C-alpha positions as CSV (number, residue, x, y, z in Angstrom):
1,X,-17.2,67.7,-144.8
2,X,-15.5,66.5,-141.5
3,X,-16.9,64.0,-139.1
4,X,-18.2,66.6,-136.7
5,X,-20.0,68.4,-139.5
6,X,-21.7,65.2,-140.6
7,X,-22.8,64.6,-137.0
8,X,-24.2,68.1,-136.7
9,X,-26.1,67.8,-140.0
10,X,-27.6,64.5,-138.9
11,X,-28.6,66.1,-135.6
12,X,-30.1,69.1,-137.3
13,X,-32.2,66.8,-139.6
14,X,-33.5,65.0,-136.5
15,X,-34.3,68.3,-134.8
16,X,-36.2,69.4,-137.9
17,X,-38.4,66.4,-137.6
18,X,-38.8,66.9,-133.8
19,X,-39.7,70.5,-134.2
20,X,-42.3,69.7,-136.9
21,X,-44.0,67.2,-134.7
22,X,-44.0,69.4,-131.5
23,X,-44.6,72.9,-132.9
24,X,-47.9,74.4,-131.7
25,X,-50.5,75.0,-134.3
26,X,-51.8,78.3,-133.0
27,X,-50.8,81.2,-130.8
28,X,-54.0,82.7,-129.3
29,X,-52.1,85.1,-127.0
30,X,-48.8,86.0,-128.7
31,X,-46.4,87.8,-126.4
32,X,-44.9,91.1,-127.5
33,X,-41.3,90.0,-127.8
34,X,-38.6,92.6,-128.2
35,X,-37.7,93.3,-131.8
36,X,-34.8,91.5,-133.5
37,X,-33.5,90.1,-136.7
38,X,-35.6,87.5,-138.5
39,X,-34.5,84.0,-137.6
40,X,-33.8,81.2,-140.1
41,X,-35.7,77.9,-139.7
42,X,-34.1,75.6,-137.2
43,X,-30.9,77.5,-136.6
44,X,-32.6,80.8,-135.8
45,X,-30.1,83.6,-135.5
46,X,-27.0,81.6,-134.9
47,X,-25.3,82.9,-138.1
48,X,-25.8,86.4,-136.8
49,X,-23.4,85.8,-134.0
50,X,-20.2,85.4,-136.1
51,X,-16.8,84.8,-134.4
52,X,-17.1,88.0,-132.3
53,X,-20.7,88.0,-130.9
54,X,-20.1,91.0,-128.6
55,X,-19.4,93.1,-131.7
56,X,-22.0,91.6,-134.1
57,X,-24.8,91.9,-131.4
58,X,-23.8,95.5,-130.7
59,X,-24.2,96.3,-134.4
60,X,-27.6,94.6,-134.5
61,X,-28.7,96.5,-131.4
62,X,-28.2,99.8,-133.3
63,X,-30.8,98.6,-135.7
64,X,-33.2,96.8,-133.3
65,X,-32.8,98.7,-130.0
66,X,-31.3,98.2,-126.5
67,X,-33.6,95.2,-125.8
68,X,-33.4,92.7,-128.6
69,X,-34.8,89.2,-129.1
70,X,-32.9,86.4,-130.9
71,X,-33.6,82.8,-131.5
72,X,-30.3,80.9,-130.9
73,X,-31.2,77.5,-132.1
74,X,-34.2,76.6,-129.9
75,X,-33.3,79.1,-127.1
76,X,-35.0,82.4,-126.9
77,X,-32.3,84.9,-126.0
78,X,-32.8,88.5,-125.0
79,X,-29.9,90.9,-125.5
80,X,-29.6,93.9,-123.3
81,X,-27.4,96.7,-124.7
82,X,-27.9,99.9,-122.7
83,X,-27.3,101.1,-119.2
84,X,-31.0,101.8,-118.6
85,X,-32.2,98.4,-119.7
86,X,-29.3,96.7,-117.8
87,X,-30.5,98.5,-114.6
88,X,-33.9,97.0,-115.1
89,X,-32.5,93.5,-115.4
90,X,-29.8,93.7,-112.7
91,X,-31.7,95.9,-110.2
92,X,-35.4,96.5,-110.8
93,X,-36.3,93.0,-111.9
94,X,-33.3,91.3,-110.3
95,X,-35.4,89.0,-108.2
96,X,-37.1,87.5,-111.3
97,X,-34.0,87.4,-113.5
98,X,-31.3,86.4,-111.0
99,X,-31.0,82.7,-111.8
100,X,-28.9,81.2,-114.5
101,X,-29.2,79.3,-117.8
102,X,-26.6,76.7,-117.4
103,X,-24.0,76.0,-120.2
104,X,-23.9,72.3,-120.8
105,X,-20.2,72.1,-120.2
106,X,-20.7,73.3,-116.6
107,X,-22.9,70.3,-115.8
108,X,-19.7,68.2,-115.7
109,X,-19.1,66.9,-112.2
110,X,-22.3,68.7,-111.1
111,X,-20.5,72.0,-111.0
112,X,-23.8,73.7,-111.8
113,X,-25.3,72.1,-108.7
114,X,-22.4,73.1,-106.3
115,X,-20.7,76.1,-108.1
116,X,-21.6,79.4,-106.6
117,X,-22.0,81.3,-109.9
118,X,-24.5,78.7,-111.2
119,X,-26.6,77.9,-108.1
120,X,-30.1,79.2,-108.1
121,X,-30.8,81.8,-105.4
122,X,-31.6,79.5,-102.4
123,X,-30.5,78.8,-98.8
124,X,-27.3,77.1,-100.1
125,X,-26.5,80.0,-102.4
126,X,-27.1,82.5,-99.5
127,X,-24.8,80.6,-97.2
128,X,-22.0,80.5,-99.7
129,X,-22.4,84.2,-100.4
130,X,-22.3,84.9,-96.7
131,X,-19.1,83.0,-96.3
132,X,-17.5,84.8,-99.3
133,X,-18.6,88.3,-98.3
134,X,-18.2,87.9,-94.5
135,X,-15.0,85.8,-94.3
136,X,-13.1,85.0,-97.5
137,X,-13.3,88.4,-99.2
138,X,-14.0,90.6,-96.1
139,X,-11.8,93.7,-95.8
140,X,-10.3,92.5,-92.5
141,X,-9.4,89.1,-94.2
142,X,-7.8,90.9,-97.2
143,X,-5.9,93.3,-94.9
144,X,-4.5,90.4,-93.0
145,X,-3.1,88.8,-96.2
146,X,-1.4,91.8,-97.7
147,X,2.0,90.4,-97.0
148,X,1.3,87.4,-99.3
149,X,0.4,89.7,-102.2
150,X,3.3,92.0,-101.5
151,X,5.7,89.0,-101.6
152,X,4.2,87.6,-104.8
153,X,4.4,90.9,-106.6
154,X,8.0,91.3,-105.5
155,X,8.8,87.9,-107.1
156,X,7.1,89.1,-110.3
157,X,9.3,92.3,-110.3
158,X,12.4,90.2,-109.6
159,X,11.6,88.0,-112.6
160,X,10.9,91.0,-114.8
161,X,14.2,92.6,-113.7
162,X,16.1,89.6,-115.0
163,X,14.5,90.2,-118.4
164,X,15.4,93.9,-118.2
165,X,19.0,93.0,-117.7
166,X,19.1,90.7,-120.7
167,X,16.9,92.9,-122.9
168,X,14.4,90.0,-123.3
169,X,10.7,90.7,-124.0
170,X,8.2,89.7,-121.3
171,X,5.0,87.9,-122.2
172,X,2.8,90.0,-120.1
173,X,-0.2,87.7,-120.1
174,X,1.9,84.7,-119.1
175,X,3.8,86.3,-116.2
176,X,0.7,88.0,-114.9
177,X,-1.3,84.7,-115.1
178,X,1.5,83.0,-113.1
179,X,1.5,85.8,-110.5
180,X,-2.3,85.8,-110.2
181,X,-2.4,82.0,-109.8
182,X,0.2,82.2,-107.0
183,X,-1.6,85.0,-105.3
184,X,-4.8,82.9,-105.3
185,X,-3.2,79.7,-104.3
186,X,-1.3,81.3,-101.4
187,X,-4.5,83.0,-100.2
188,X,-6.3,79.6,-100.4
189,X,-3.6,77.0,-99.7
190,X,-0.5,78.9,-98.6
191,X,1.5,77.4,-101.5
192,X,2.6,78.4,-105.0
193,X,0.7,76.5,-107.6
194,X,2.8,78.1,-110.3
195,X,6.1,77.0,-108.9
196,X,8.1,75.9,-112.0
197,X,9.8,73.2,-109.9
198,X,6.5,71.6,-108.9
199,X,4.8,68.8,-110.9
200,X,1.6,69.8,-109.2
201,X,1.9,73.4,-110.5
202,X,2.5,72.3,-114.1
203,X,-0.4,69.9,-113.9
204,X,-2.7,72.5,-112.5
205,X,-1.8,75.3,-114.9
206,X,-2.5,72.9,-117.9
207,X,-5.8,71.9,-116.4
208,X,-6.9,75.6,-116.0
209,X,-6.0,76.4,-119.6
210,X,-7.9,73.3,-120.8
211,X,-11.0,74.3,-118.8
212,X,-10.9,77.8,-120.3
213,X,-10.5,76.4,-123.8
214,X,-13.4,74.0,-123.5
215,X,-15.7,76.5,-121.8
216,X,-15.0,79.1,-124.5
217,X,-16.0,76.9,-127.4
218,X,-19.5,77.4,-128.9
219,X,-21.5,74.3,-127.9
220,X,-24.3,73.2,-130.2
221,X,-25.9,71.4,-127.2
222,X,-26.5,74.9,-125.6
223,X,-28.6,75.9,-128.6
224,X,-30.5,72.7,-129.1
225,X,-31.1,71.3,-125.5
226,X,-32.5,68.0,-127.0
227,X,-28.8,67.2,-127.9
228,X,-27.5,67.5,-124.3
229,X,-27.9,63.8,-123.7
230,X,-25.5,62.9,-126.6
231,X,-23.0,65.8,-126.1
232,X,-22.3,65.9,-129.9
233,X,-19.0,67.8,-129.7
234,X,-17.7,66.0,-126.6
235,X,-17.2,69.2,-124.7
236,X,-18.9,68.0,-121.5
237,X,-17.0,64.7,-121.6
238,X,-13.7,66.6,-121.8
239,X,-14.7,69.1,-119.2
240,X,-15.6,66.1,-116.9
241,X,-12.0,65.0,-117.2
242,X,-10.6,68.4,-116.5
243,X,-12.9,69.2,-113.6
244,X,-12.1,65.7,-112.3
245,X,-8.4,66.4,-112.3
246,X,-8.9,69.7,-110.6
247,X,-11.2,68.3,-107.9
248,X,-8.7,65.4,-107.3
249,X,-5.9,67.9,-106.8
250,X,-8.0,69.9,-104.3
251,X,-9.0,66.7,-102.6
252,X,-5.3,65.8,-102.1
253,X,-4.5,69.2,-100.6
254,X,-7.6,69.2,-98.3
255,X,-6.7,65.7,-97.1
256,X,-3.1,66.8,-96.4
257,X,-4.4,69.7,-94.4
258,X,-6.9,67.6,-92.4
259,X,-4.1,65.2,-91.4
260,X,-1.9,68.2,-90.4
261,X,-4.7,69.6,-88.3
262,X,-4.9,66.3,-86.4
263,X,-1.3,66.5,-85.3
264,X,-1.0,67.8,-81.8
265,X,0.6,71.2,-81.6
266,X,0.5,71.9,-85.4
267,X,0.1,75.5,-86.4
268,X,-2.7,76.7,-88.7
269,X,-2.1,78.8,-91.8
270,X,-5.2,81.0,-91.3
271,X,-5.8,80.8,-95.1
272,X,-9.1,80.2,-96.9
273,X,-8.8,76.5,-96.6
274,X,-8.5,76.6,-92.8
275,X,-11.4,79.1,-92.6
276,X,-13.6,76.7,-94.6
277,X,-12.5,73.7,-92.6
278,X,-13.4,75.5,-89.4
279,X,-16.8,76.3,-90.8
280,X,-17.2,72.6,-91.9
281,X,-16.3,71.4,-88.4
282,X,-18.9,73.7,-86.8
283,X,-21.6,73.0,-89.4
284,X,-21.1,70.2,-91.9
285,X,-24.5,70.9,-93.6
286,X,-23.3,74.4,-94.4
287,X,-19.9,73.4,-95.7
288,X,-18.3,70.0,-96.4
289,X,-15.3,68.7,-98.3
290,X,-17.2,68.4,-101.6
291,X,-18.6,71.9,-101.4
292,X,-15.1,73.3,-100.6
293,X,-13.7,71.5,-103.7
294,X,-16.3,73.0,-106.0
295,X,-15.9,76.4,-104.5
296,X,-12.2,76.3,-105.2
297,X,-12.9,75.3,-108.8
298,X,-14.9,78.5,-109.1
299,X,-12.3,80.7,-107.5
300,X,-9.4,79.5,-109.5
301,X,-11.0,79.2,-112.9
302,X,-12.8,82.6,-112.6
303,X,-10.1,84.4,-110.7
304,X,-7.0,83.6,-112.7
305,X,-8.0,84.2,-116.3
306,X,-10.2,87.3,-115.8
307,X,-7.6,89.1,-113.7
308,X,-4.6,88.3,-116.0
309,X,-6.6,89.2,-119.1
310,X,-7.6,92.6,-117.6
311,X,-4.0,93.3,-116.7
312,X,-2.8,92.4,-120.1
313,X,-5.4,94.8,-121.7
314,X,-4.4,97.6,-119.3
315,X,-0.7,97.2,-120.2
316,X,-1.5,97.1,-123.9
317,X,-3.6,100.3,-123.7
318,X,-0.8,102.0,-121.7
319,X,1.8,101.1,-124.3
320,X,-0.6,102.0,-127.1
321,X,-1.1,105.4,-125.5
322,X,2.3,106.6,-124.3
323,X,0.9,109.9,-122.9
324,X,-1.4,108.0,-120.6
325,X,1.5,105.8,-119.5
326,X,3.5,108.9,-118.8
327,X,0.8,110.5,-116.6
328,X,0.3,107.3,-114.7
329,X,4.1,107.0,-114.0
330,X,4.3,110.7,-113.0
331,X,1.5,110.2,-110.4
332,X,3.2,107.1,-109.0
333,X,6.6,109.0,-108.7
334,X,4.9,112.0,-107.0
335,X,2.8,110.0,-104.6
336,X,5.1,107.0,-103.8
337,X,8.5,108.2,-104.7
338,X,11.1,106.7,-107.1
339,X,12.4,103.4,-105.9
340,X,9.7,102.9,-103.3
341,X,7.4,99.9,-103.7
342,X,3.7,100.3,-104.4
343,X,1.5,99.2,-101.5
344,X,-2.2,98.4,-101.3
345,X,-2.6,101.3,-98.9
346,X,-1.4,103.7,-101.6
347,X,-4.3,102.9,-104.0
348,X,-6.7,105.4,-102.6
349,X,-4.0,108.1,-103.2
350,X,-3.6,107.2,-106.9
351,X,-6.8,108.5,-108.7
352,X,-5.2,108.4,-112.1
353,X,-4.1,104.7,-111.7
354,X,-7.7,104.0,-110.5
355,X,-9.0,105.8,-113.6
356,X,-6.7,103.6,-115.9
357,X,-8.3,100.5,-114.4
358,X,-11.8,101.8,-114.8
359,X,-11.1,102.8,-118.4
360,X,-9.8,99.3,-119.0
361,X,-12.9,97.8,-117.6
362,X,-15.0,100.1,-119.8
363,X,-13.3,99.2,-123.1
364,X,-12.4,95.6,-122.4
365,X,-14.8,93.8,-120.0
366,X,-13.3,90.4,-120.0
367,X,-16.7,88.7,-119.7
368,X,-18.4,90.8,-122.3
369,X,-21.9,89.3,-121.8
370,X,-21.5,88.8,-118.0
371,X,-22.9,85.4,-117.0
372,X,-26.2,84.4,-118.6
373,X,-29.4,85.0,-116.6
374,X,-32.8,83.2,-116.9
375,X,-36.3,84.6,-116.6
376,X,-38.3,82.7,-113.9
377,X,-41.6,84.2,-115.1
378,X,-42.7,86.6,-117.9
379,X,-41.1,89.9,-117.2
380,X,-42.0,93.2,-118.9
381,X,-39.3,95.7,-119.7
382,X,-39.8,98.8,-121.9
383,X,-43.2,97.5,-123.0
384,X,-41.8,94.2,-124.2
385,X,-42.1,90.7,-122.7
386,X,-39.1,88.7,-121.7
387,X,-40.8,85.2,-121.7
388,X,-40.4,82.7,-119.0
389,X,-37.3,80.5,-119.4
390,X,-35.7,82.9,-121.8
391,X,-31.9,83.4,-121.6
392,X,-30.9,87.0,-120.9
393,X,-27.5,88.4,-121.8
394,X,-26.3,91.8,-120.8
395,X,-23.8,93.1,-123.4
396,X,-21.4,95.0,-121.1
397,X,-19.1,95.5,-124.0
398,X,-21.7,97.4,-125.9
399,X,-22.7,99.5,-122.9
400,X,-19.0,100.4,-122.3
401,X,-18.8,101.8,-125.9
402,X,-22.2,103.4,-126.1
403,X,-21.7,106.9,-127.7
404,X,-24.8,108.1,-125.8
405,X,-23.0,107.5,-122.5
406,X,-19.3,108.1,-123.4
407,X,-17.6,110.9,-125.3
408,X,-15.1,109.5,-127.8
409,X,-16.4,106.1,-126.8
410,X,-13.8,104.0,-128.6
411,X,-10.8,106.0,-127.3
412,X,-8.8,105.1,-124.2
413,X,-9.2,108.2,-122.0
414,X,-8.8,107.5,-118.3
415,X,-9.2,111.2,-117.5
416,X,-12.9,110.8,-118.1
417,X,-13.1,109.2,-114.7
418,X,-11.2,111.9,-112.7
419,X,-13.7,113.6,-110.5
420,X,-16.4,111.2,-111.6
421,X,-18.6,109.2,-109.2
422,X,-19.0,106.3,-111.6
423,X,-17.7,103.1,-110.1
424,X,-17.7,99.4,-111.1
425,X,-19.3,98.0,-107.9
426,X,-22.7,97.4,-109.4
427,X,-24.4,100.7,-108.6
428,X,-23.5,102.5,-111.9
429,X,-24.9,100.5,-114.8
430,X,-22.7,102.3,-117.3
431,X,-19.7,100.3,-116.0
432,X,-20.6,96.7,-114.9
433,X,-17.5,94.4,-115.5
434,X,-18.4,92.5,-112.3
435,X,-22.1,92.4,-113.0
436,X,-24.7,93.8,-110.6
437,X,-27.5,93.0,-108.2
438,X,-27.4,90.0,-105.9
439,X,-25.3,88.1,-108.4
440,X,-22.4,90.5,-108.5
441,X,-19.0,88.8,-108.4
442,X,-18.1,88.1,-104.8
443,X,-14.4,88.1,-105.6
444,X,-14.5,91.8,-106.6
445,X,-12.6,93.1,-103.5
446,X,-9.7,90.8,-104.0
447,X,-9.6,91.3,-107.8
448,X,-9.4,95.1,-107.3
449,X,-6.5,94.9,-104.9
450,X,-4.6,92.6,-107.2
451,X,-5.2,94.6,-110.3
452,X,-4.1,98.0,-108.9
453,X,-1.1,96.5,-107.0
454,X,0.3,94.5,-110.0
455,X,-0.4,97.2,-112.6
456,X,1.0,100.0,-110.4
457,X,4.1,98.0,-109.6
458,X,4.9,97.1,-113.2
459,X,4.7,100.7,-114.5
460,X,6.4,102.2,-111.4
461,X,9.4,99.9,-111.4
462,X,10.1,99.8,-115.1
463,X,9.9,101.8,-118.3
464,X,8.5,99.7,-121.2
465,X,9.0,99.4,-124.9
466,X,7.5,97.1,-127.5
467,X,9.8,94.2,-128.8
468,X,11.6,94.4,-132.1
469,X,11.3,98.2,-132.2
470,X,7.6,98.1,-133.0
471,X,5.8,101.5,-132.8
472,X,2.9,102.1,-130.5
473,X,0.6,103.2,-133.2
474,X,1.1,99.9,-135.1
475,X,-0.1,97.7,-132.2
476,X,-2.8,95.2,-132.9
477,X,-5.5,96.0,-130.4
478,X,-8.0,93.4,-131.8
479,X,-9.6,90.9,-129.5
480,X,-10.6,87.3,-129.7
481,X,-13.8,85.9,-128.2
482,X,-13.8,83.0,-125.8
483,X,-14.5,82.3,-122.2
484,X,-12.9,85.6,-121.6
485,X,-12.2,88.4,-124.0
486,X,-8.4,88.2,-124.8
487,X,-6.1,90.4,-126.8
488,X,-5.8,88.8,-130.2
489,X,-1.9,88.7,-130.2
490,X,-0.2,88.2,-126.8
491,X,1.4,91.4,-125.6
492,X,5.2,91.2,-125.4
493,X,7.2,94.1,-124.1
494,X,10.8,94.8,-123.0
495,X,11.2,96.2,-119.4
496,X,13.8,98.9,-118.9
497,X,15.1,99.6,-115.3
498,X,14.0,103.0,-114.1
């Protein structure tokens, strides 16, 4: 038994004593909790999660129903596994279920106090949402920054073209992560954070990966809140280091920009940083340097990994289904023309490409349980009570593969979305990769532009084959669970000039 296991055993023994001393002796008015598997003493249903909770809980929901109750350690958790119950959580009772349970790792550097995804609905939260929706991710802002995204995608294609000339395989996840990071950093700072010649870029990329690794680890302190003070696995302590490095990096960049703005006659970049500094100068209560730094942590950590993972899944499914790839390429050739670059303005004329992206969202939502919600009061759904303070998880992965909603639910069939009004913007609860209700992801407009532009450009500019002569039917399409749902084995493919 290793040291960590010993510590956990000691902690569990202590928790047993604590529970025995504090457990109520009677339940005069028991609430009608949703059904669920019988919990073990102390650990509850933790063993039911396995290493792929999105799959194990989907299987359990088939036995216990679309609204299911589990005891994860000391935390009552409600699992939502159908579109109808998701609608009640994300829309009907959104006001009562819109706040968050906070993973202990996110308490590092008070990210839960300042970070937009974790803030309770409040004046501060509304102000941040207003800035995101009205300025940072507004259509006019994104239209004005198209040239940046065009340039970064052209750099990706130039790098891929070099691999095509040498016959080398491209690590799709790696190159797309680099491009996504540069797209975001240029939109925010007007610089490349993934520049291989920059020490700052190498440092930042390592920090982002470390944050994702720590945040993706199961944390015993989340299941036994009494352990949060001692942080038994050290996850919050390590996250404090990583967040600290990120915030220090942003602090240096903001300080440089502030000094530049003081220089008479200096030109502004009209990027997100300048926009936020302008707001800060007008109203320091609404936005200050610290709030800007924490907002950037959210944007980079959430925006890079989710986008690159979705693109890797989309490319994997296209290579796994050559007939789908052929249809997508044919549409691009007919609409755009061979040799012409894909532009953001072309997306609305590419319904099959849009369907490929939707089908990728359906089968591979990279945040399979969305972000956790918390019941502010007792809430009744389908005749069952979600008790106050319960954690609520919406299993978007299960909904996307529900055979009652989707024909051939486990097959990659983009054509199912042709002529369909189902969208991913939070109104259709069959497809909710970005969540729904007032907590829907504010970065959705930028993410959608990046996904279609990068994916369309990669398949329009090159033909693709798997490395080492592998056959498409032999591809490993398994996933691994973490902060985001990644493909189990990184996708490597050889580009061939068209």
